[in-house]
N, C-alpha and C positions, 0 to 999 in steps of 0.2 A: 288862611283864612283858601274855606273853597272854590273853585270855579263853578258857578248853577251854570246850566243851562234857562235862555230867559223864561222854558215851561215850570223852567223848578222853581227861577222865583220870584215867577207868578203864583203859584205853590201853595209856596213857604210863605209868601205876605198878604198875600189871602184868606191862608188857615190864620195866618198873625193877628190878619183884621176881625176875622170874625168872635176866635178868644179873647178880645177886646170888648169890640161890641152884648159878647154878650155877662160882661163884668169880670174879667179875666183882671189883676192884680197889676199896671204897666211895669216897663223892666228899666223905662229912663222918666227924669226930670222931661218936660218939658210944657208946650203953652197950646202945644194942638188940639184941636178935640177931634175931630174925625180918626175914628179908628186905623180908619188908612193912613191914612198921612198915617199918624204915630207907626205904625207897626210898618212903612215902608225908611223910615229914621232907627226904627228899630235892626235893622236888618237891616243899613248905611252900618249904622255903630259895630255890626256884628254879634249882635248880644242874644235873636229869638233861637230861644233851645226847642230846634225843630234839626234834625242831621236828616240829610237825603240820601238812601239805599238802592246800590246802582247792582247788578248784576253782570 
């Protein structure tokens, strides 16, 4: 797992939560309903399909 800064983590989780709230399919099976909580769980399991490009 790549090491992300706290700003990168916030951006990745926020972007994924927005995708989920707009109807994107979930990548995990969960009992949670809140898009932010689902995005955090996906991030913790390292399955969010978002990458960070650094210079």
